[in-house]
N, CA, C and O atoms as a Tinker XYZ file with bonds, in Angstrom:
   276  protein
     1  N    -48.099000   14.792000   74.150000    73     2
     2  CA   -47.403000   14.014000   72.632000    64     1     3
     3  C    -48.342000   14.034000   72.028000    63     2     4     5
     4  O    -48.580000   14.859000   71.146000    81     3
     5  N    -49.343000   12.791000   72.507000    73     3     6
     6  CA   -50.605000   12.495000   71.678000    64     5     7
     7  C    -51.926000   13.421000   70.596000    63     6     8     9
     8  O    -52.668000   13.109000   69.665000    81     7
     9  N    -51.582000   14.895000   71.546000    73     7    10
    10  CA   -52.366000   15.702000   70.427000    64     9    11
    11  C    -51.499000   16.191000   69.774000    63    10    12    13
    12  O    -52.169000   17.104000   69.291000    81    11
    13  N    -50.647000   16.306000   69.411000    73    11    14
    14  CA   -49.658000   16.671000   68.338000    64    13    15
    15  C    -49.909000   15.669000   66.958000    63    14    16    17
    16  O    -50.160000   16.076000   65.823000    81    15
    17  N    -49.790000   14.475000   67.325000    73    15    18
    18  CA   -49.995000   13.456000   66.549000    64    17    19
    19  C    -50.927000   13.293000   66.209000    63    18    20    21
    20  O    -50.998000   13.080000   64.998000    81    19
    21  N    -51.969000   13.282000   66.844000    73    19    22
    22  CA   -53.659000   13.694000   65.556000    64    21    23
    23  C    -53.202000   15.112000   65.423000    63    22    24    25
    24  O    -53.063000   15.325000   64.218000    81    23
    25  N    -53.035000   15.713000   65.817000    73    23    26
    26  CA   -52.709000   17.417000   64.724000    64    25    27
    27  C    -52.080000   16.856000   63.815000    63    26    28    29
    28  O    -52.142000   17.668000   62.892000    81    27
    29  N    -51.496000   15.968000   63.462000    73    27    30
    30  CA   -50.771000   16.289000   62.266000    64    29    31
    31  C    -51.052000   14.479000   61.420000    63    30    32    33
    32  O    -50.502000   14.067000   60.398000    81    31
    33  N    -52.172000   13.670000   62.389000    73    31    34
    34  CA   -52.609000   12.831000   61.305000    64    33    35
    35  C    -51.788000   11.791000   61.193000    63    34    36    37
    36  O    -52.036000   10.977000   60.303000    81    35
    37  N    -50.643000   11.585000   62.054000    73    35    38
    38  CA   -49.949000   10.456000   61.824000    64    37    39
    39  C    -49.536000   10.055000   63.389000    63    38    40    41
    40  O    -49.673000   10.809000   64.353000    81    39
    41  N    -48.889000    8.423000   63.434000    73    39    42
    42  CA   -48.929000    7.441000   63.923000    64    41    43
    43  C    -47.822000    8.081000   64.781000    63    42    44    45
    44  O    -47.520000    9.219000   64.421000    81    43
    45  N    -47.231000    7.647000   65.715000    73    43    46
    46  CA   -45.887000    7.799000   66.376000    64    45    47
    47  C    -44.730000    7.679000   65.368000    63    46    48    49
    48  O    -43.885000    8.546000   65.142000    81    47
    49  N    -44.833000    6.399000   64.768000    73    47    50
    50  CA   -43.508000    5.890000   63.846000    64    49    51
    51  C    -43.731000    6.819000   62.460000    63    50    52    53
    52  O    -42.838000    7.644000   62.267000    81    51
    53  N    -44.340000    6.797000   61.909000    73    51    54
    54  CA   -44.953000    7.979000   60.981000    64    53    55
    55  C    -44.128000    8.876000   61.336000    63    54    56    57
    56  O    -42.986000    8.880000   60.878000    81    55
    57  N    -44.524000    9.728000   62.151000    73    55    58
    58  CA   -43.993000   11.336000   62.669000    64    57    59
    59  C    -42.608000   11.299000   63.184000    63    58    60    61
    60  O    -41.979000   12.335000   63.405000    81    59
    61  N    -41.989000    9.775000   63.434000    73    59    62
    62  CA   -40.567000    9.844000   63.454000    64    61    63
    63  C    -39.678000    9.565000   62.267000    63    62    64    65
    64  O    -38.573000   10.076000   62.081000    81    63
    65  N    -40.181000    8.846000   61.624000    73    63    66
    66  CA   -39.475000    8.767000   60.095000    64    65    67
    67  C    -39.303000   10.281000   59.545000    63    66    68    69
    68  O    -38.397000   10.943000   59.037000    81    67
    69  N    -40.505000   10.453000   59.874000    73    67    70
    70  CA   -40.823000   12.065000   58.442000    64    69    71
    71  C    -39.705000   13.161000   59.510000    63    70    72    73
    72  O    -38.918000   14.003000   59.077000    81    71
    73  N    -39.883000   12.912000   60.536000    73    71    74
    74  CA   -39.018000   14.265000   61.580000    64    73    75
    75  C    -37.163000   13.886000   61.511000    63    74    76    77
    76  O    -36.196000   14.647000   61.520000    81    75
    77  N    -37.267000   12.277000   61.437000    73    75    78
    78  CA   -35.982000   12.288000   61.476000    64    77    79
    79  C    -35.175000   12.216000   59.816000    63    78    80    81
    80  O    -33.947000   12.138000   59.791000    81    79
    81  N    -35.693000   12.237000   58.952000    73    79    82
    82  CA   -35.720000   12.577000   57.393000    64    81    83
    83  C    -35.457000   13.797000   57.397000    63    82    84    85
    84  O    -34.468000   14.189000   56.779000    81    83
    85  N    -36.196000   14.605000   58.025000    73    83    86
    86  CA   -36.084000   16.162000   57.583000    64    85    87
    87  C    -34.954000   16.944000   58.588000    63    86    88    89
    88  O    -34.344000   17.924000   58.161000    81    87
    89  N    -34.703000   16.353000   60.136000    73    87    90
    90  CA   -33.906000   16.350000   60.691000    64    89    91
    91  C    -32.301000   16.343000   59.935000    63    90    92    93
    92  O    -31.346000   17.107000   59.796000    81    91
    93  N    -32.730000   14.891000   59.549000    73    91    94
    94  CA   -30.964000   14.681000   58.955000    64    93    95
    95  C    -30.741000   15.416000   57.472000    63    94    96    97
    96  O    -29.545000   15.556000   57.217000    81    95
    97  N    -31.545000   15.858000   56.558000    73    95    98
    98  CA   -31.596000   16.610000   55.550000    64    97    99
    99  C    -31.308000   17.881000   55.976000    63    98   100   101
   100  O    -30.728000   18.571000   55.137000    81    99
   101  N    -31.604000   18.525000   57.308000    73    99   102
   102  CA   -31.412000   19.744000   57.425000    64   101   103
   103  C    -29.761000   19.968000   58.226000    63   102   104   105
   104  O    -29.212000   21.053000   58.412000    81   103
   105  N    -29.190000   18.519000   58.626000    73   103   106
   106  CA   -27.911000   18.679000   59.322000    64   105   107
   107  C    -26.948000   18.763000   57.821000    63   106   108   109
   108  O    -25.934000   19.440000   57.656000    81   107
   109  N    -27.602000   17.879000   56.853000    73   107   110
   110  CA   -26.058000   17.485000   55.752000    64   109   111
   111  C    -26.305000   19.490000   55.036000    63   110   112   113
   112  O    -25.388000   20.145000   54.540000    81   111
   113  N    -27.321000   19.837000   55.168000    73   111   114
   114  CA   -27.811000   21.351000   54.276000    64   113   115
   115  C    -26.751000   22.238000   55.259000    63   114   116   117
   116  O    -25.941000   22.898000   54.608000    81   115
   117  N    -26.647000   22.343000   56.621000    73   115   118
   118  CA   -26.365000   22.761000   57.712000    64   117   119
   119  C    -24.156000   22.602000   57.484000    63   118   120   121
   120  O    -23.276000   23.451000   57.632000    81   119
   121  N    -24.097000   21.138000   57.097000    73   119   122
   122  CA   -22.326000   20.944000   56.716000    64   121   123
   123  C    -22.026000   21.500000   55.225000    63   122   124   125
   124  O    -20.920000   21.794000   54.771000    81   123
   125  N    -23.508000   21.585000   54.458000    73   123   126
   126  CA   -22.583000   22.032000   53.148000    64   125   127
   127  C    -23.058000   23.566000   53.499000    63   126   128   129
   128  O    -22.251000   24.249000   52.868000    81   127
   129  N    -23.696000   24.203000   53.985000    73   127   130
   130  CA   -23.323000   25.849000   54.307000    64   129   131
   131  C    -21.777000   26.414000   55.471000    63   130   132   133
   132  O    -21.172000   27.425000   55.829000    81   131
   133  N    -21.790000   24.907000   55.644000    73   131   134
   134  CA   -20.332000   25.442000   56.257000    64   133   135
   135  C    -19.195000   25.081000   55.669000    63   134   136   137
   136  O    -18.122000   25.672000   55.784000    81   135
   137  N    -19.522000   23.579000   54.684000    73   135   138
   138  CA   -18.041000   24.012000   53.788000    64   137   139
   139  C    -17.990000   25.214000   52.603000    63   138   140   141
   140  O    -16.954000   25.777000   52.250000    81   139
   141  N    -19.640000   25.542000   51.948000    73   139   142
   142  CA   -20.095000   26.844000   51.574000    64   141   143
   143  C    -19.195000   27.873000   51.999000    63   142   144   145
   144  O    -18.561000   28.377000   51.071000    81   143
   145  N    -18.952000   28.343000   53.184000    73   143   146
   146  CA   -18.617000   29.552000   53.993000    64   145   147
   147  C    -17.014000   29.277000   53.701000    63   146   148   149
   148  O    -16.325000   30.270000   53.935000    81   147
   149  N    -16.373000   28.252000   53.289000    73   147   150
   150  CA   -15.067000   28.100000   53.680000    64   149   151
   151  C    -14.796000   28.564000   51.463000    63   150   152   153
   152  O    -14.455000   29.564000   50.831000    81   151
   153  N    -15.186000   27.224000   51.132000    73   151   154
   154  CA   -14.983000   27.254000   49.674000    64   153   155
   155  C    -16.263000   27.703000   48.803000    63   154   156   157
   156  O    -17.111000   26.886000   48.444000    81   155
   157  N    -16.347000   29.557000   48.390000    73   155   158
   158  CA   -17.585000   29.371000   48.616000    64   157   159
   159  C    -18.171000   29.335000   46.952000    63   158   160   161
   160  O    -19.071000   30.007000   46.448000    81   159
   161  N    -17.335000   28.341000   46.370000    73   159   162
   162  CA   -17.916000   27.735000   44.674000    64   161   163
   163  C    -18.376000   26.553000   44.796000    63   162   164   165
   164  O    -18.908000   26.009000   43.828000    81   163
   165  N    -18.249000   25.835000   46.176000    73   163   166
   166  CA   -18.822000   24.566000   46.302000    64   165   167
   167  C    -20.199000   24.705000   47.021000    63   166   168   169
   168  O    -20.328000   25.655000   47.793000    81   167
   169  N    -20.965000   24.072000   46.885000    73   167   170
   170  CA   -22.179000   23.836000   47.587000    64   169   171
   171  C    -23.182000   25.146000   47.380000    63   170   172   173
   172  O    -23.973000   25.538000   48.238000    81   171
   173  N    -22.984000   25.767000   46.016000    73   171   174
   174  CA   -23.855000   27.156000   46.173000    64   173   175
   175  C    -25.139000   27.247000   46.627000    63   174   176   177
   176  O    -25.518000   28.046000   47.483000    81   175
   177  N    -25.996000   26.219000   45.913000    73   175   178
   178  CA   -27.189000   26.776000   46.508000    64   177   179
   179  C    -27.979000   25.250000   47.352000    63   178   180   181
   180  O    -29.155000   24.890000   47.316000    81   179
   181  N    -26.679000   24.560000   48.127000    73   179   182
   182  CA   -27.741000   23.293000   48.310000    64   181   183
   183  C    -28.557000   23.549000   49.733000    63   182   184   185
   184  O    -29.546000   22.858000   49.978000    81   183
   185  N    -28.286000   24.164000   50.291000    73   183   186
   186  CA   -28.793000   24.956000   51.755000    64   185   187
   187  C    -30.512000   25.120000   51.564000    63   186   188   189
   188  O    -31.533000   24.596000   52.009000    81   187
   189  N    -30.075000   26.330000   50.486000    73   187   190
   190  CA   -31.393000   27.076000   49.797000    64   189   191
   191  C    -32.426000   25.896000   49.442000    63   190   192   193
   192  O    -33.556000   25.786000   49.917000    81   191
   193  N    -31.872000   25.114000   48.600000    73   191   194
   194  CA   -32.999000   24.407000   47.749000    64   193   195
   195  C    -33.342000   23.169000   48.955000    63   194   196   197
   196  O    -34.419000   22.576000   48.885000    81   195
   197  N    -32.621000   22.928000   49.747000    73   195   198
   198  CA   -32.854000   21.945000   50.913000    64   197   199
   199  C    -34.211000   22.333000   51.635000    63   198   200   201
   200  O    -35.256000   21.743000   51.908000    81   199
   201  N    -33.733000   23.514000   51.802000    73   199   202
   202  CA   -34.748000   24.248000   52.647000    64   201   203
   203  C    -36.639000   24.886000   52.158000    63   202   204   205
   204  O    -37.732000   24.939000   52.722000    81   203
   205  N    -35.989000   25.297000   50.635000    73   203   206
   206  CA   -37.362000   25.281000   50.135000    64   205   207
   207  C    -38.157000   23.676000   49.552000    63   206   208   209
   208  O    -39.364000   23.625000   49.316000    81   207
   209  N    -37.260000   22.515000   49.402000    73   207   210
   210  CA   -38.163000   21.397000   49.506000    64   209   211
   211  C    -38.226000   21.099000   50.490000    63   210   212   213
   212  O    -38.617000   19.935000   50.584000    81   211
   213  N    -38.006000   21.633000   51.519000    73   211   214
   214  CA   -38.626000   20.671000   52.872000    64   213   215
   215  C    -39.968000   21.731000   52.960000    63   214   216   217
   216  O    -41.038000   21.124000   53.007000    81   215
   217  N    -40.053000   22.983000   52.984000    73   215   218
   218  CA   -40.952000   24.040000   52.926000    64   217   219
   219  C    -42.112000   23.077000   52.177000    63   218   220   221
   220  O    -43.180000   22.740000   52.688000    81   219
   221  N    -41.614000   22.713000   50.800000    73   219   222
   222  CA   -42.932000   22.343000   49.772000    64   221   223
   223  C    -43.448000   21.275000   50.442000    63   222   224   225
   224  O    -44.620000   21.303000   50.818000    81   223
   225  N    -42.430000   19.920000   50.735000    73   223   226
   226  CA   -43.017000   18.806000   51.371000    64   225   227
   227  C    -43.824000   19.226000   52.403000    63   226   228   229
   228  O    -45.036000   19.290000   52.197000    81   227
   229  N    -43.182000   19.647000   53.919000    73   227   230
   230  CA   -44.016000   20.366000   54.884000    64   229   231
   231  C    -45.636000   20.714000   54.334000    63   230   232   233
   232  O    -46.648000   20.061000   54.589000    81   231
   233  N    -45.509000   22.064000   53.432000    73   231   234
   234  CA   -46.943000   22.356000   52.732000    64   233   235
   235  C    -47.990000   21.371000   52.146000    63   234   236   237
   236  O    -49.220000   21.426000   52.113000    81   235
   237  N    -47.114000   20.466000   51.704000    73   235   238
   238  CA   -48.515000   19.726000   50.958000    64   237   239
   239  C    -48.322000   18.890000   52.130000    63   238   240   241
   240  O    -49.425000   18.356000   52.242000    81   239
   241  N    -47.699000   18.515000   52.933000    73   239   242
   242  CA   -48.700000   17.321000   54.272000    64   241   243
   243  C    -49.540000   18.021000   54.285000    63   242   244   245
   244  O    -50.628000   17.714000   53.798000    81   243
   245  N    -49.277000   19.328000   54.916000    73   243   246
   246  CA   -50.165000   19.676000   55.853000    64   245   247
   247  C    -51.629000   20.079000   54.726000    63   246   248   249
   248  O    -52.664000   20.351000   55.333000    81   247
   249  N    -51.681000   20.105000   53.469000    73   247   250
   250  CA   -52.887000   20.134000   52.406000    64   249   251
   251  C    -53.292000   18.825000   52.552000    63   250   252   253
   252  O    -54.476000   18.566000   52.334000    81   251
   253  N    -52.623000   18.059000   52.839000    73   251   254
   254  CA   -53.244000   16.731000   52.453000    64   253   255
   255  C    -53.937000   16.553000   53.641000    63   254   256   257
   256  O    -55.003000   15.961000   53.473000    81   255
   257  N    -53.747000   16.791000   54.512000    73   255   258
   258  CA   -53.888000   16.773000   56.458000    64   257   259
   259  C    -55.076000   17.721000   56.302000    63   258   260   261
   260  O    -55.872000   17.669000   57.239000    81   259
   261  N    -55.339000   18.502000   55.403000    73   259   262
   262  CA   -56.515000   19.025000   56.082000    64   261   263
   263  C    -57.747000   18.775000   54.921000    63   262   264   265
   264  O    -58.945000   19.050000   54.993000    81   263
   265  N    -57.001000   18.172000   53.879000    73   263   266
   266  CA   -58.368000   17.824000   53.195000    64   265   267
   267  C    -59.071000   16.281000   53.671000    63   266   268   269
   268  O    -60.163000   15.793000   53.377000    81   267
   269  N    -58.117000   15.836000   54.398000    73   267   270
   270  CA   -58.727000   14.309000   54.887000    64   269   271
   271  C    -59.645000   14.858000   55.800000    63   270   272   273
   272  O    -60.824000   14.807000   55.449000    81   271
   273  N    -59.374000   15.400000   56.949000    73   271   274
   274  CA   -60.365000   16.226000   57.846000    64   273   275
   275  C    -61.461000   16.718000   57.641000    63   274   276
   276  O    -62.040000   17.331000   58.538000    81   275
């Protein structure tokens, strides 16, 4: 556990907060997908937009971490 926290350069609570926020957003995007499967005109790009935004945030966090090292 500690090696992962060192790898991402975060404290336990920083990592917990970020991981929980990502997980919550993914759950909401998943629910939007389920609704979209039934009502195709609703939440047309919600899941893909959420995934793109999360990917961008994670990529930026990795860049900052590499710059800090």
